[in-house]
C-alpha positions as CSV (number, residue, x, y, z in Angstrom):
1,X,0.0,0.0,0.0
2,X,3.0,2.3,0.3
3,X,4.5,1.6,-3.1
4,X,1.4,1.8,-5.3
5,X,-1.4,4.3,-5.7
6,X,-4.6,3.6,-3.8
7,X,-6.5,3.4,-7.0
8,X,-4.6,0.2,-7.8
9,X,-6.1,-1.5,-4.7
10,X,-9.6,-0.1,-5.3
11,X,-9.4,-1.6,-8.8
12,X,-9.3,-5.1,-7.4
13,X,-11.2,-4.5,-4.2
14,X,-14.0,-6.9,-5.0
15,X,-11.7,-9.8,-5.4
16,X,-9.5,-8.9,-2.5
17,X,-12.5,-8.4,-0.2
18,X,-13.8,-11.9,-1.0
19,X,-10.3,-13.3,-0.4
20,X,-10.0,-11.4,2.8
21,X,-13.2,-13.0,4.2
22,X,-11.9,-16.5,3.4
23,X,-8.5,-15.8,5.0
24,X,-10.3,-14.4,8.1
25,X,-12.4,-17.5,8.4
26,X,-9.2,-19.7,8.2
27,X,-7.2,-17.4,10.5
28,X,-9.7,-17.5,13.5
29,X,-9.1,-21.1,14.6
30,X,-5.4,-21.0,13.6
31,X,-4.8,-17.9,15.7
32,X,-6.6,-19.5,18.7
33,X,-5.0,-22.9,18.2
34,X,-1.4,-21.7,18.0
35,X,-1.9,-19.5,21.1
36,X,-3.1,-22.5,23.0
37,X,-0.3,-24.7,21.7
38,X,2.2,-22.0,22.8
39,X,0.9,-22.0,26.4
40,X,-0.3,-18.4,25.9
41,X,-3.8,-16.9,26.4
42,X,-6.0,-17.6,23.4
43,X,-6.6,-13.9,22.8
44,X,-2.9,-13.3,22.2
45,X,-3.2,-15.3,19.0
46,X,-6.0,-13.0,17.8
47,X,-3.9,-10.0,18.6
48,X,-1.1,-11.5,16.5
49,X,-3.4,-12.0,13.5
50,X,-4.6,-8.5,13.8
51,X,-1.1,-7.0,13.8
52,X,-0.1,-9.3,10.9
53,X,-3.0,-8.1,8.8
54,X,-3.0,-4.4,9.7
55,X,0.7,-3.7,10.2
56,X,2.8,-6.2,8.3
57,X,0.6,-6.2,5.2
58,X,1.0,-2.4,4.8
59,X,4.8,-2.5,5.2
60,X,5.4,-5.7,3.2
61,X,6.4,-5.7,-0.4
62,X,4.5,-9.0,-1.0
63,X,1.1,-8.6,-2.6
64,X,-0.2,-12.1,-1.5
65,X,1.6,-13.1,1.6
66,X,-0.4,-13.2,4.8
67,X,1.3,-12.9,8.2
68,X,0.1,-14.2,11.6
69,X,1.1,-16.3,14.6
70,X,4.0,-18.6,13.8
71,X,3.3,-22.3,14.2
72,X,6.9,-23.2,13.8
73,X,7.8,-21.2,16.9
74,X,5.3,-22.8,19.3
75,X,7.9,-24.9,21.1
76,X,10.2,-22.0,21.7
77,X,7.3,-19.8,22.9
78,X,5.8,-22.5,25.1
79,X,9.2,-23.2,26.8
80,X,9.8,-19.4,27.3
81,X,6.3,-19.0,28.9
82,X,6.8,-21.9,31.2
83,X,10.3,-20.8,32.4
84,X,10.1,-17.0,32.4
85,X,6.4,-16.2,32.2
86,X,4.1,-14.7,29.5
87,X,5.1,-11.1,30.1
88,X,8.8,-11.9,29.7
89,X,8.1,-13.7,26.5
90,X,6.4,-10.6,25.1
91,X,9.6,-8.6,25.8
92,X,11.6,-11.3,23.8
93,X,9.1,-10.9,20.9
94,X,9.5,-7.2,20.9
95,X,13.3,-7.4,21.0
96,X,13.2,-10.1,18.2
97,X,11.3,-7.6,16.1
98,X,14.0,-5.0,16.5
99,X,16.6,-7.6,15.5
100,X,14.6,-8.5,12.4
101,X,14.4,-4.9,11.5
102,X,18.2,-4.7,11.7
103,X,18.5,-7.8,9.6
104,X,16.4,-6.2,6.9
105,X,18.7,-3.1,6.8
106,X,21.7,-5.5,6.7
107,X,20.2,-7.1,3.6
108,X,20.0,-10.6,5.1
109,X,16.9,-11.4,3.0
110,X,19.0,-12.9,0.3
111,X,19.1,-16.2,2.2
112,X,15.8,-17.2,0.8
113,X,17.0,-17.3,-2.8
114,X,19.3,-20.2,-2.0
115,X,16.5,-22.8,-1.6
116,X,16.0,-25.0,-4.7
117,X,12.7,-25.0,-6.4
118,X,12.2,-28.7,-5.8
119,X,12.7,-28.2,-2.0
120,X,10.1,-25.3,-1.9
121,X,7.6,-27.5,-3.8
122,X,8.2,-30.3,-1.4
123,X,7.6,-28.0,1.5
124,X,4.2,-26.9,-0.1
125,X,3.2,-30.5,-0.7
126,X,4.1,-31.6,2.8
127,X,2.2,-28.7,4.3
128,X,-0.8,-29.7,2.2
129,X,-0.7,-33.3,3.4
130,X,-0.3,-32.1,7.0
131,X,-3.3,-29.8,6.7
132,X,-5.5,-32.6,5.4
133,X,-4.4,-35.0,8.2
134,X,-4.7,-32.2,10.9
135,X,-8.2,-31.2,9.8
136,X,-9.8,-34.6,9.1
137,X,-10.4,-35.2,12.9
138,X,-12.2,-31.9,13.1
139,X,-14.1,-32.8,9.9
140,X,-15.5,-35.9,11.6
141,X,-16.1,-34.3,15.0
142,X,-13.4,-36.2,16.9
143,X,-10.5,-33.8,17.9
144,X,-11.5,-30.7,19.8
145,X,-7.8,-29.5,19.8
146,X,-7.6,-26.5,17.4
147,X,-3.8,-26.6,17.3
148,X,-2.6,-26.5,13.7
149,X,1.2,-26.5,13.8
150,X,3.4,-28.0,11.0
151,X,4.6,-31.1,12.8
152,X,3.6,-34.6,11.9
153,X,4.1,-35.7,15.5
154,X,1.7,-34.8,18.3
155,X,2.9,-34.0,21.8
156,X,2.5,-37.6,22.9
157,X,4.7,-38.8,20.0
158,X,1.7,-40.3,18.1
159,X,1.5,-39.6,14.4
160,X,-1.5,-38.1,12.7
161,X,-2.1,-41.5,11.0
162,X,-2.9,-43.0,14.4
163,X,-5.1,-40.0,15.3
164,X,-7.0,-40.5,12.0
165,X,-7.5,-44.1,12.9
166,X,-8.9,-43.1,16.3
167,X,-11.0,-40.4,14.7
168,X,-12.8,-42.7,12.3
169,X,-13.9,-44.8,15.3
170,X,-15.5,-41.8,16.9
171,X,-17.4,-40.1,14.1
172,X,-20.0,-37.4,14.8
173,X,-22.7,-37.5,12.2
174,X,-23.5,-33.8,12.5
175,X,-19.9,-32.8,11.9
176,X,-19.6,-35.2,8.9
177,X,-22.7,-33.7,7.3
178,X,-21.4,-30.1,7.8
179,X,-17.9,-30.9,6.5
180,X,-19.1,-32.9,3.5
181,X,-21.7,-30.3,2.5
182,X,-19.2,-27.5,3.0
183,X,-16.7,-29.2,0.7
184,X,-19.5,-29.6,-1.9
185,X,-20.5,-26.0,-1.6
186,X,-16.9,-24.8,-2.2
187,X,-16.4,-27.1,-5.1
188,X,-19.6,-26.0,-6.6
189,X,-18.6,-22.3,-6.1
190,X,-15.5,-23.1,-8.2
191,X,-17.7,-24.2,-11.1
192,X,-17.7,-21.8,-14.2
193,X,-21.5,-21.4,-13.9
194,X,-21.2,-19.9,-10.4
195,X,-18.2,-17.7,-11.3
196,X,-20.1,-16.2,-14.2
197,X,-23.2,-15.5,-12.2
198,X,-23.7,-11.8,-11.5
199,X,-24.5,-12.1,-7.8
200,X,-23.4,-15.5,-6.6
201,X,-19.8,-14.8,-7.8
202,X,-19.6,-11.9,-5.2
203,X,-19.8,-14.4,-2.3
204,X,-16.8,-16.5,-1.4
205,X,-17.6,-20.2,-1.3
206,X,-16.0,-20.5,2.1
207,X,-18.4,-17.9,3.5
208,X,-21.4,-19.7,2.1
209,X,-20.1,-22.9,3.6
210,X,-19.7,-21.3,7.1
211,X,-23.2,-19.8,6.9
212,X,-24.5,-23.2,6.1
213,X,-22.7,-24.7,9.1
214,X,-24.1,-22.1,11.5
215,X,-27.7,-22.4,10.2
216,X,-27.4,-26.2,10.2
217,X,-26.4,-26.3,13.8
218,X,-29.1,-23.9,14.9
219,X,-31.8,-26.0,13.2
220,X,-30.3,-29.3,14.4
221,X,-30.3,-28.1,18.0
222,X,-34.0,-27.3,17.8
223,X,-35.3,-30.2,15.6
224,X,-32.7,-33.0,15.6
225,X,-30.6,-32.7,18.8
226,X,-28.8,-36.0,18.1
227,X,-27.4,-34.4,14.9
228,X,-26.3,-31.2,16.5
229,X,-22.6,-30.3,16.9
230,X,-21.2,-30.3,20.4
231,X,-19.9,-27.0,21.9
232,X,-16.3,-28.2,22.0
233,X,-16.4,-28.5,18.3
234,X,-17.3,-24.9,17.8
235,X,-15.0,-21.8,17.5
236,X,-14.2,-20.5,21.0
237,X,-13.1,-16.9,21.4
238,X,-13.2,-14.7,24.6
239,X,-16.5,-12.9,25.1
240,X,-15.7,-9.2,24.3
241,X,-18.3,-6.4,23.9
242,X,-16.7,-3.3,22.4
243,X,-13.3,-1.5,22.4
244,X,-13.1,-1.1,26.2
245,X,-13.3,-4.9,26.8
246,X,-10.9,-5.4,23.9
247,X,-8.4,-3.0,25.5
248,X,-8.7,-4.9,28.8
249,X,-7.5,-8.1,27.1
250,X,-4.2,-6.6,26.0
251,X,-1.0,-7.5,27.9
252,X,2.3,-5.7,28.0
253,X,6.0,-6.8,28.3
254,X,7.8,-7.1,31.5
255,X,10.5,-4.3,31.0
256,X,12.1,-5.2,34.4
257,X,13.7,-8.2,32.5
258,X,15.6,-5.9,30.0
259,X,19.0,-6.8,31.6
260,X,18.2,-10.6,31.6
261,X,20.6,-12.3,29.2
262,X,18.1,-15.2,28.7
263,X,15.7,-12.7,27.1
264,X,18.2,-11.7,24.5
265,X,19.1,-15.3,23.7
266,X,15.4,-16.2,23.2
267,X,14.9,-13.0,21.2
268,X,17.8,-13.9,18.8
269,X,16.4,-17.4,18.4
270,X,13.0,-16.1,17.6
271,X,14.4,-13.6,15.1
272,X,16.6,-16.1,13.3
273,X,14.0,-19.0,13.1
274,X,11.1,-16.6,12.4
275,X,13.1,-14.9,9.6
276,X,13.9,-18.2,8.0
277,X,10.3,-19.4,8.2
278,X,9.2,-16.1,6.7
279,X,11.7,-16.3,3.8
280,X,10.7,-19.9,3.0
281,X,7.0,-18.9,3.0
282,X,7.8,-15.9,0.8
283,X,9.6,-18.1,-1.7
284,X,6.6,-20.4,-1.8
285,X,4.1,-17.6,-2.2
286,X,6.1,-16.2,-5.1
287,X,5.8,-19.6,-6.8
288,X,2.1,-19.8,-6.2
289,X,1.4,-16.2,-7.4
290,X,-0.4,-16.5,-10.8
291,X,1.4,-13.2,-11.8
292,X,4.8,-14.6,-10.6
293,X,5.6,-11.4,-8.8
294,X,8.8,-11.5,-6.7
295,X,8.6,-9.9,-3.2
296,X,11.6,-7.9,-1.9
297,X,13.0,-10.1,0.9
298,X,14.8,-7.3,2.8
299,X,11.6,-5.2,2.9
300,X,9.7,-8.3,4.2
301,X,12.2,-8.7,7.1
302,X,11.7,-5.0,8.0
303,X,7.9,-5.4,7.9
304,X,8.1,-8.5,10.0
305,X,10.4,-6.7,12.4
306,X,8.0,-3.9,12.9
307,X,5.1,-6.4,13.2
308,X,6.9,-8.4,15.9
309,X,7.7,-5.3,17.9
310,X,4.1,-4.1,17.8
311,X,2.8,-7.6,18.6
312,X,5.1,-8.0,21.6
313,X,4.2,-4.6,22.9
314,X,0.4,-5.4,22.7
315,X,0.4,-8.9,24.1
316,X,0.8,-10.9,20.9
317,X,2.9,-13.9,19.8
318,X,5.8,-14.0,17.3
319,X,4.7,-13.2,13.7
320,X,5.9,-14.8,10.5
321,X,4.6,-15.0,6.9
322,X,2.4,-18.2,7.0
323,X,1.9,-20.4,4.0
324,X,-1.5,-21.9,5.0
325,X,-3.2,-18.5,5.1
326,X,-1.3,-17.3,2.1
327,X,-2.3,-20.3,0.1
328,X,-5.9,-19.8,1.1
329,X,-5.6,-16.2,0.1
330,X,-4.2,-17.1,-3.4
331,X,-6.8,-19.8,-3.8
332,X,-9.6,-17.4,-3.0
333,X,-8.5,-15.1,-5.9
334,X,-6.7,-12.3,-4.0
335,X,-4.8,-9.8,-6.3
336,X,-3.1,-7.5,-3.8
337,X,-2.2,-7.0,-0.2
338,X,-5.6,-5.4,0.4
339,X,-6.9,-8.9,1.0
340,X,-4.5,-9.4,3.9
341,X,-5.3,-6.0,5.3
342,X,-9.1,-6.8,5.1
343,X,-8.5,-10.1,6.9
344,X,-6.8,-8.2,9.8
345,X,-9.6,-5.6,9.9
346,X,-12.2,-8.3,10.1
347,X,-10.3,-10.0,12.9
348,X,-10.2,-6.7,14.8
349,X,-13.9,-6.0,14.3
350,X,-15.0,-9.5,15.0
351,X,-12.9,-9.6,18.2
352,X,-14.5,-6.4,19.4
353,X,-18.1,-6.9,18.4
354,X,-18.9,-10.4,17.1
355,X,-17.3,-12.9,19.5
356,X,-20.8,-14.5,20.2
357,X,-21.3,-15.0,16.4
358,X,-17.9,-16.5,15.9
359,X,-18.5,-18.9,18.7
360,X,-21.4,-20.4,16.6
361,X,-19.1,-21.5,13.7
362,X,-18.5,-25.3,13.6
363,X,-14.9,-26.3,13.3
364,X,-16.0,-28.8,10.7
365,X,-16.7,-25.9,8.3
366,X,-13.3,-24.4,8.8
367,X,-11.7,-27.9,8.5
368,X,-13.4,-28.3,5.1
369,X,-11.8,-25.0,4.0
370,X,-8.4,-26.1,5.0
371,X,-8.7,-29.6,3.6
372,X,-9.5,-28.2,0.2
373,X,-6.5,-25.8,0.5
374,X,-4.3,-28.8,1.5
375,X,-5.5,-30.8,-1.5
376,X,-4.6,-27.9,-3.9
377,X,-1.1,-27.7,-2.4
378,X,-0.5,-31.5,-2.6
379,X,-2.4,-32.5,-5.8
380,X,-1.3,-35.9,-7.2
381,X,-0.5,-34.0,-10.4
382,X,2.3,-32.2,-8.6
383,X,4.0,-35.5,-7.7
384,X,3.7,-36.8,-11.2
385,X,5.1,-33.5,-12.6
386,X,8.1,-33.7,-10.3
387,X,8.7,-37.4,-11.2
388,X,8.7,-36.6,-14.9
389,X,11.4,-33.9,-14.4
390,X,13.9,-36.6,-13.5
391,X,15.5,-38.1,-10.4
392,X,17.6,-35.0,-9.7
393,X,14.3,-33.0,-9.2
394,X,12.1,-35.7,-7.7
395,X,14.6,-36.9,-5.0
396,X,14.9,-33.6,-3.2
397,X,11.2,-33.0,-3.6
398,X,10.2,-36.4,-2.1
399,X,12.9,-36.3,0.7
400,X,11.6,-32.9,1.7
401,X,8.0,-34.1,1.9
402,X,9.0,-37.2,3.9
403,X,11.4,-35.2,6.2
404,X,8.7,-32.6,7.1
405,X,6.1,-35.2,7.7
406,X,8.4,-37.1,10.0
407,X,9.8,-34.1,11.9
408,X,8.8,-30.4,11.4
409,X,9.0,-27.7,8.9
410,X,12.5,-26.3,9.6
411,X,14.2,-29.7,10.2
412,X,12.5,-31.1,7.1
413,X,13.7,-28.1,5.0
414,X,17.2,-28.6,6.3
415,X,17.2,-32.2,5.2
416,X,15.7,-31.4,1.9
417,X,18.3,-28.7,1.4
418,X,21.1,-31.2,2.1
419,X,19.7,-33.6,-0.5
420,X,19.2,-30.8,-3.0
421,X,22.8,-29.7,-2.4
422,X,24.1,-33.2,-3.0
423,X,22.4,-33.4,-6.4
424,X,23.7,-29.9,-7.3
425,X,27.2,-31.0,-6.4
426,X,26.8,-34.3,-8.3
427,X,25.6,-32.5,-11.4
428,X,28.4,-30.0,-11.1
429,X,30.9,-32.9,-10.7
430,X,29.8,-34.7,-13.8
431,X,29.6,-31.7,-16.1
432,X,32.7,-29.8,-15.2
433,X,35.1,-31.4,-17.7
434,X,35.0,-33.2,-21.1
435,X,37.9,-35.3,-22.5
436,X,38.0,-35.9,-26.2
437,X,40.5,-38.3,-27.8
438,X,41.8,-38.5,-31.4
439,X,44.5,-41.1,-31.7
440,X,47.4,-39.8,-29.5
441,X,45.8,-36.3,-29.3
442,X,43.6,-35.3,-26.3
443,X,41.5,-32.3,-25.6
444,X,40.6,-31.6,-22.0
445,X,38.0,-28.8,-21.9
446,X,36.8,-27.0,-18.7
447,X,33.1,-26.6,-19.4
448,X,32.4,-24.0,-16.7
449,X,33.7,-22.6,-13.4
450,X,35.5,-25.4,-11.5
451,X,36.3,-25.7,-7.8
452,X,38.1,-28.1,-5.5
453,X,35.0,-30.3,-5.7
454,X,36.0,-31.3,-9.2
455,X,39.6,-32.2,-8.4
456,X,38.9,-36.0,-8.1
457,X,37.3,-36.0,-11.6
458,X,40.2,-34.0,-13.1
459,X,42.7,-36.5,-11.7
460,X,40.8,-39.4,-13.2
461,X,40.8,-37.7,-16.6
462,X,44.5,-36.9,-16.4
463,X,45.4,-40.4,-15.3
464,X,43.8,-41.8,-18.5
465,X,46.2,-39.9,-20.7
466,X,48.5,-42.4,-22.4
467,X,52.3,-41.8,-22.8
468,X,53.7,-40.3,-26.0
469,X,50.6,-38.1,-26.3
470,X,49.7,-34.5,-27.0
471,X,47.2,-32.9,-24.5
472,X,45.5,-29.5,-25.0
473,X,43.8,-28.1,-21.8
474,X,41.2,-25.5,-22.8
475,X,40.0,-23.1,-20.1
476,X,38.1,-20.7,-22.4
477,X,34.7,-21.5,-21.0
478,X,35.7,-21.3,-17.4
479,X,35.2,-17.9,-15.8
480,X,36.8,-19.1,-12.5
481,X,39.4,-21.8,-11.9
482,X,40.0,-22.8,-8.3
483,X,43.6,-22.8,-7.1
484,X,43.4,-26.6,-6.3
485,X,42.6,-27.2,-9.9
486,X,45.5,-25.1,-11.0
487,X,47.9,-27.0,-8.7
488,X,46.6,-30.4,-10.0
489,X,47.2,-29.4,-13.6
490,X,50.7,-27.9,-12.7
491,X,51.7,-31.2,-10.9
492,X,50.6,-33.2,-13.9
493,X,52.6,-31.1,-16.3
494,X,55.7,-31.5,-14.1
495,X,55.4,-35.3,-14.3
496,X,54.3,-35.4,-17.9
497,X,57.8,-35.2,-19.3
498,X,58.6,-38.7,-17.8
499,X,55.8,-40.1,-20.0
500,X,56.7,-38.0,-23.1
501,X,53.4,-36.1,-22.8
502,X,53.4,-32.6,-24.2
503,X,50.8,-30.2,-22.8
504,X,49.4,-27.1,-24.4
505,X,47.4,-24.6,-22.3
506,X,44.7,-22.5,-23.8
507,X,43.4,-19.6,-21.8
508,X,44.4,-21.1,-18.5
509,X,44.9,-17.8,-16.6
510,X,47.6,-17.7,-13.9
511,X,49.3,-21.0,-14.7
512,X,53.0,-20.8,-14.9
513,X,54.9,-22.5,-17.7
514,X,57.1,-25.5,-16.9
515,X,59.2,-28.0,-18.8
516,X,57.1,-29.8,-21.4
517,X,54.5,-27.0,-21.4
518,X,53.4,-25.1,-24.5
519,X,51.6,-21.9,-23.5
520,X,48.9,-20.8,-26.0
521,X,47.3,-18.0,-24.1
């Protein structure tokens, strides 16, 4: 909103408003669930979502990214709250924001560009699968826990597969009806006939699904109590009536801990991990953007820094760019950052005036929204496309998916990066040199920049040169030649005279002539 004229945002306001409503519906249970998982008051998650929408979206350079409470930081936050208290944690969040702001000015955002495309796509697919597995219990009315972090393992070390098995043995008929019909409504709303309709196209499918869920439960409680949805399977936000009650729910940092070294250690951890999670999400959002816009990463770090400072000062949790809400935003047809701003505004207004209405929404409705989002992130077609690109692309993709499912987002990305780096090095190793032979004449060509990693391959090629031969080493195509490579060639030339091998160098910059060497620079 700072870099473009306001008329740009008004031009697409209808699309962004619909998307903002969808993201708002998705954000409510996520904000509450992450706060509960972090050992913080539920309302702190709502504060975080509001700041992410109203502050970060304005300062961010990304048009489609949505920021909110960070699922990947729940363990750090929960440990801090338990050891130091909630108010001390708020101080750490505010300090982390200042550190992120400094990182933005130091141009640390370039880190995100070093993640291979296959690893990013693997992250998206894994998140999609986790979303589906996390939300299926809500869809069948089994699990009242609203936590939606990005870990495959629950706190009791059981996987979501075991939870799914338990869930399907404790099905609530009412929840299943709501989730199935909600999915049907959203799929119907994606049909061309609805999109072309003058009035129906103005309503987001997710909103229609939520309205159905609320009306269904009202009717069921009156006419069919056995098919009604229990209260623990409804959204649960604090009862607030107006700005004064809202202000009373705010918490403030404990500034008496400013000299506590532990606070700064925690703040640095939050800043580093949160920045990495944000940059990963930003890379993923750029790939999902239909217009393929590239968000400025350093500006994003600055925006996140300001957002975390404000969130900590008002009683909120750490903020990052979040792929689940961002994916829902893109899927709902958002065009600009106005959608994220609208979602933050709706969170604020609903927290102040509509808490009783929000508490009527079945979690099964929201589960249906997230299941559909998860499916679109992890479509079978994506796996087929990666497989068709070859093993070098499919292996990092598949390993990233498996690693995230078996651990968490950051550990899984680290494993995926290691595998991706291995394949990059392997490709570099095999394509650095070519050796051509014509009788007793050899041409060893450096195909590109070469480093010490290629030294073993170079030695193998040089050892294959027969005695009484003539060798041309051509470095024309190499912009950079590592010193280790130079020394290996120099050593070979010194020993070549014993085997009656004459060597000619072509454009091998910096290599000194020795006996048996013909320089052709």
